[in-house]
TORPA-4810 file (N, C-alpha, C, O; in nm, 3 decimals):
<nodes>
NODE_1_0.078_-0.121_0.006_0.010_-0.018_-0.008_0.075_0.108_-0.006_0.162_0.118_0.080_M
NODE_2_0.057_0.208_-0.080_0.127_0.364_-0.094_0.058_0.448_-0.032_-0.063_0.428_-0.024_I
NODE_3_0.112_0.553_0.024_0.056_0.664_0.080_0.119_0.777_0.012_0.242_0.781_0.005_K
NODE_4_0.041_0.879_-0.043_0.104_0.973_-0.133_0.043_1.106_-0.078_-0.079_1.120_-0.077_H
NODE_5_0.118_1.191_-0.038_0.109_1.300_0.028_0.140_1.438_-0.045_0.259_1.445_-0.076_I
NODE_6_0.075_1.537_-0.077_0.127_1.645_-0.147_0.057_1.772_-0.064_-0.057_1.771_-0.017_V
NODE_7_0.160_1.889_-0.058_0.102_1.999_0.021_0.168_2.110_-0.121_0.266_2.096_-0.194_M
NODE_8_0.057_2.223_-0.114_0.080_2.324_-0.212_0.072_2.454_-0.138_0.001_2.461_-0.038_W
NODE_9_0.146_2.564_-0.185_0.127_2.704_-0.146_0.042_2.732_-0.244_0.054_2.668_-0.349_K
NODE_10_-0.059_2.830_-0.234_-0.157_2.864_-0.349_-0.172_3.026_-0.370_-0.183_3.099_-0.271_V
NODE_11_-0.172_3.075_-0.488_-0.179_3.226_-0.474_-0.313_3.265_-0.583_-0.348_3.205_-0.685_A
NODE_12_-0.365_3.373_-0.526_-0.469_3.431_-0.614_-0.421_3.400_-0.766_-0.305_3.379_-0.802_D
NODE_13_-0.540_3.403_-0.850_-0.527_3.366_-1.004_-0.639_3.450_-1.078_-0.753_3.456_-1.032_H
NODE_14_-0.603_3.513_-1.192_-0.667_3.596_-1.246_-0.797_3.516_-1.324_-0.897_3.586_-1.340_E
NODE_15_-0.803_3.402_-1.364_-0.904_3.318_-1.403_-0.968_3.224_-1.286_-1.088_3.200_-1.292_V
NODE_16_-0.905_3.180_-1.200_-0.950_3.077_-1.121_-1.000_3.159_-0.975_-1.074_3.097_-0.899_H
NODE_17_-0.962_3.279_-0.944_-1.004_3.367_-0.839_-0.914_3.370_-0.720_-0.796_3.337_-0.728_G
NODE_18_-0.967_3.407_-0.616_-0.882_3.429_-0.500_-0.853_3.301_-0.455_-0.918_3.205_-0.496_T
NODE_19_-0.730_3.283_-0.346_-0.709_3.163_-0.251_-0.822_3.106_-0.223_-0.850_2.990_-0.255_K
NODE_20_-0.915_3.203_-0.147_-1.011_3.154_-0.092_-1.126_3.087_-0.173_-1.209_3.011_-0.123_Q
NODE_21_-1.122_3.119_-0.287_-1.229_3.074_-0.387_-1.145_2.931_-0.447_-1.200_2.822_-0.465_E
NODE_22_-1.030_2.955_-0.467_-0.971_2.837_-0.522_-0.938_2.699_-0.426_-0.912_2.587_-0.470_I
NODE_23_-0.944_2.730_-0.313_-0.924_2.604_-0.224_-1.039_2.519_-0.228_-1.019_2.399_-0.249_L
NODE_24_-1.158_2.561_-0.212_-1.256_2.464_-0.242_-1.278_2.401_-0.354_-1.346_2.298_-0.350_P
NODE_25_-1.232_2.443_-0.465_-1.244_2.394_-0.607_-1.162_2.278_-0.615_-1.202_2.173_-0.667_K
NODE_26_-1.016_2.297_-0.552_-0.920_2.199_-0.542_-0.971_2.084_-0.476_-0.967_1.977_-0.537_I
NODE_27_-1.024_2.088_-0.347_-1.088_1.987_-0.265_-1.184_1.916_-0.338_-1.178_1.794_-0.350_K
NODE_28_-1.297_2.003_-0.401_-1.407_1.908_-0.477_-1.345_1.828_-0.593_-1.377_1.711_-0.617_E
NODE_29_-1.259_1.894_-0.661_-1.215_1.817_-0.776_-1.121_1.719_-0.743_-1.125_1.619_-0.815_R
NODE_30_-1.044_1.720_-0.660_-0.955_1.616_-0.630_-1.026_1.504_-0.557_-1.006_1.386_-0.586_L
NODE_31_-1.111_1.544_-0.463_-1.204_1.422_-0.371_-1.299_1.365_-0.469_-1.363_1.265_-0.439_E
NODE_32_-1.314_1.423_-0.588_-1.401_1.363_-0.690_-1.333_1.252_-0.767_-1.389_1.184_-0.853_G
NODE_33_-1.229_1.242_-0.735_-1.142_1.129_-0.818_-1.182_1.008_-0.751_-1.184_0.905_-0.818_L
NODE_34_-1.213_1.005_-0.628_-1.261_0.856_-0.558_-1.348_0.790_-0.648_-1.453_0.837_-0.692_K
NODE_35_-1.293_0.662_-0.678_-1.378_0.580_-0.754_-1.397_0.594_-0.901_-1.479_0.539_-0.973_G
NODE_36_-1.290_0.692_-0.935_-1.279_0.716_-1.074_-1.147_0.668_-1.132_-1.130_0.660_-1.254_Q
NODE_37_-1.053_0.637_-1.042_-0.906_0.574_-1.097_-0.891_0.435_-1.019_-0.924_0.418_-0.902_I
NODE_38_-0.842_0.351_-1.093_-0.821_0.224_-1.067_-0.700_0.246_-0.962_-0.602_0.318_-0.982_P
NODE_39_-0.728_0.161_-0.835_-0.609_0.155_-0.749_-0.620_0.268_-0.661_-0.551_0.254_-0.560_G
NODE_40_-0.685_0.378_-0.669_-0.723_0.492_-0.561_-0.799_0.439_-0.465_-0.917_0.414_-0.492_L
NODE_41_-0.752_0.415_-0.344_-0.832_0.385_-0.256_-0.889_0.492_-0.149_-1.003_0.484_-0.102_I
NODE_42_-0.824_0.563_-0.128_-0.871_0.700_-0.048_-0.802_0.832_-0.077_-0.685_0.835_-0.117_E
NODE_43_-0.874_0.940_-0.059_-0.809_1.067_-0.113_-0.911_1.171_-0.017_-1.034_1.165_-0.005_I
NODE_44_-0.826_1.255_0.037_-0.870_1.346_0.133_-0.787_1.484_0.102_-0.665_1.477_0.093_E
NODE_45_-0.841_1.586_0.089_-0.790_1.730_0.075_-0.837_1.810_0.220_-0.948_1.806_0.272_V
NODE_46_-0.720_1.879_0.264_-0.765_1.958_0.392_-0.688_2.088_0.368_-0.594_2.098_0.289_G
NODE_47_-0.738_2.193_0.447_-0.685_2.328_0.446_-0.623_2.358_0.551_-0.675_2.321_0.656_F
NODE_48_-0.508_2.424_0.556_-0.447_2.453_0.666_-0.506_2.562_0.741_-0.573_2.644_0.678_N
NODE_49_-0.487_2.577_0.895_-0.511_2.711_0.971_-0.413_2.756_1.046_-0.438_2.836_1.136_F
NODE_50_-0.271_2.707_1.018_-0.164_2.744_1.076_-0.098_2.858_1.003_-0.063_2.857_0.885_N
NODE_51_-0.084_2.967_1.097_-0.046_3.100_1.018_0.106_3.112_1.005_0.145_3.226_0.980_S
NODE_52_0.189_3.028_1.017_0.332_3.016_1.020_0.379_3.054_0.872_0.301_3.027_0.780_A
NODE_53_0.472_3.101_0.849_0.534_3.143_0.724_0.544_3.022_0.630_0.506_3.017_0.513_D
NODE_54_0.609_2.917_0.710_0.648_2.782_0.642_0.524_2.690_0.622_0.541_2.579_0.571_V
NODE_55_0.393_2.732_0.663_0.295_2.646_0.653_0.243_2.651_0.494_0.234_2.753_0.426_A
NODE_56_0.217_2.547_0.462_0.145_2.541_0.333_-0.009_2.550_0.339_-0.067_2.530_0.446_Y
NODE_57_-0.082_2.582_0.215_-0.233_2.625_0.222_-0.324_2.490_0.189_-0.439_2.482_0.232_D
NODE_58_-0.277_2.405_0.126_-0.364_2.281_0.104_-0.276_2.148_0.118_-0.155_2.145_0.094_V
NODE_59_-0.356_2.031_0.162_-0.261_1.917_0.172_-0.372_1.824_0.095_-0.493_1.841_0.105_A
NODE_60_-0.304_1.713_0.008_-0.370_1.605_-0.030_-0.287_1.472_0.039_-0.167_1.444_0.033_L
NODE_61_-0.409_1.397_0.113_-0.370_1.280_0.141_-0.449_1.164_0.061_-0.572_1.161_0.052_Y
NODE_62_-0.362_1.070_0.004_-0.417_0.948_-0.059_-0.341_0.841_-0.017_-0.227_0.845_0.029_S
NODE_63_-0.436_0.711_-0.043_-0.389_0.584_-0.045_-0.407_0.495_-0.169_-0.514_0.484_-0.231_V
NODE_64_-0.305_0.441_-0.196_-0.312_0.367_-0.336_-0.262_0.226_-0.307_-0.182_0.197_-0.218_L
NODE_65_-0.323_0.137_-0.398_-0.276_0.007_-0.369_-0.150_-0.054_-0.394_-0.118_-0.165_-0.352_E
NODE_66_-0.059_0.042_-0.480_0.071_-0.011_-0.529_0.135_0.100_-0.606_0.076_0.191_-0.663_S
NODE_67_0.273_0.077_-0.599_0.345_0.191_-0.683_0.277_0.182_-0.828_0.230_0.286_-0.874_K
NODE_68_0.271_0.086_-0.888_0.178_0.074_-1.019_0.055_0.176_-1.026_0.036_0.264_-1.110_E
NODE_69_-0.018_0.144_-0.921_-0.130_0.236_-0.891_-0.120_0.388_-0.889_-0.200_0.463_-0.944_A
NODE_70_-0.023_0.424_-0.825_0.037_0.555_-0.814_0.072_0.608_-0.936_0.035_0.717_-0.980_L
NODE_71_0.145_0.529_-0.991_0.184_0.571_-1.150_0.080_0.603_-1.229_0.072_0.713_-1.284_E
NODE_72_-0.027_0.492_-1.247_-0.150_0.502_-1.323_-0.221_0.629_-1.263_-0.261_0.710_-1.348_G
NODE_73_-0.242_0.660_-1.135_-0.311_0.778_-1.095_-0.253_0.909_-1.149_-0.326_0.987_-1.210_Y
NODE_74_-0.138_0.932_-1.132_-0.037_1.050_-1.182_-0.062_1.068_-1.335_-0.067_1.178_-1.390_Q
NODE_75_-0.077_0.954_-1.395_-0.095_0.965_-1.558_-0.222_0.939_-1.609_-0.236_0.916_-1.729_H
NODE_76_-0.324_0.939_-1.524_-0.464_0.924_-1.543_-0.521_1.039_-1.609_-0.496_1.148_-1.558_H
NODE_77_-0.594_1.036_-1.712_-0.650_1.177_-1.802_-0.747_1.277_-1.685_-0.755_1.400_-1.684_P
NODE_78_-0.815_1.179_-1.592_-0.885_1.254_-1.498_-0.818_1.303_-1.401_-0.872_1.402_-1.352_K
NODE_79_-0.721_1.273_-1.354_-0.618_1.362_-1.285_-0.543_1.483_-1.331_-0.523_1.592_-1.278_H
NODE_80_-0.503_1.424_-1.455_-0.443_1.533_-1.509_-0.526_1.668_-1.551_-0.498_1.788_-1.542_L
NODE_81_-0.612_1.615_-1.589_-0.714_1.750_-1.610_-0.738_1.840_-1.501_-0.763_1.957_-1.529_E
NODE_82_-0.735_1.799_-1.371_-0.733_1.885_-1.254_-0.596_1.926_-1.222_-0.592_2.040_-1.177_I
NODE_83_-0.490_1.872_-1.230_-0.370_1.906_-1.220_-0.304_2.014_-1.311_-0.242_2.109_-1.263_A
NODE_84_-0.321_1.995_-1.451_-0.294_2.089_-1.533_-0.399_2.213_-1.559_-0.366_2.328_-1.588_D
NODE_85_-0.513_2.172_-1.547_-0.628_2.266_-1.572_-0.653_2.355_-1.447_-0.726_2.452_-1.468_G
NODE_86_-0.598_2.339_-1.305_-0.636_2.405_-1.220_-0.506_2.410_-1.112_-0.451_2.517_-1.089_L
NODE_87_-0.467_2.301_-1.055_-0.368_2.301_-0.959_-0.240_2.366_-1.000_-0.187_2.451_-0.930_V
NODE_88_-0.191_2.327_-1.108_-0.050_2.351_-1.147_-0.042_2.530_-1.183_0.061_2.596_-1.170_R
NODE_89_-0.173_2.585_-1.229_-0.196_2.706_-1.255_-0.166_2.788_-1.145_-0.087_2.882_-1.160_Q
NODE_90_-0.237_2.758_-1.001_-0.231_2.822_-0.889_-0.138_2.798_-0.802_-0.115_2.879_-0.712_V
NODE_91_-0.080_2.698_-0.811_0.019_2.632_-0.692_0.170_2.746_-0.727_0.215_2.782_-0.836_A
NODE_92_0.210_2.773_-0.606_0.347_2.851_-0.622_0.444_2.780_-0.557_0.558_2.822_-0.576_V
NODE_93_0.433_2.690_-0.489_0.504_2.597_-0.415_0.458_2.448_-0.401_0.337_2.439_-0.380_Q
NODE_94_0.512_2.354_-0.407_0.464_2.215_-0.380_0.571_2.120_-0.328_0.686_2.133_-0.370_R
NODE_95_0.541_2.028_-0.242_0.622_1.923_-0.168_0.540_1.807_-0.174_0.417_1.807_-0.164_V
NODE_96_0.613_1.706_-0.192_0.537_1.562_-0.189_0.610_1.466_-0.118_0.731_1.485_-0.109_V
NODE_97_0.564_1.376_-0.071_0.621_1.235_-0.019_0.530_1.137_-0.058_0.408_1.154_-0.060_V
NODE_98_0.599_1.015_-0.097_0.524_0.877_-0.148_0.621_0.797_-0.033_0.740_0.810_-0.003_D
NODE_99_0.526_0.719_0.009_0.598_0.591_0.101_0.505_0.468_0.098_0.386_0.476_0.066_Y
NODE_100_0.569_0.348_0.133_0.500_0.224_0.127_0.485_0.180_0.253_0.576_0.196_0.334_E
NODE_101_0.366_0.116_0.287_0.354_0.065_0.410_0.315_-0.074_0.408_0.300_-0.136_0.513_I
</nodes>
């Protein structure tokens, strides 16, 4: 089983709106992938309330069946539509960790 965790710092965007408007869009769209991608067992998106400068704005926590399922998730058209059409446009920083349990 694979845990895939990603965090982003997000900025206002002329098309997608303010950070406060963007965050719920990210959550809704990413969590909407549950049941849509083979091997994706669990997916959750949460918003940060910590005001520290080093804190990120939004976190994705997901569980996948295998490394192969993670690879399939990352290249799946439904995931890429959200990643390319929203998240990569508004993210100014990103960190990720993938680990196997």
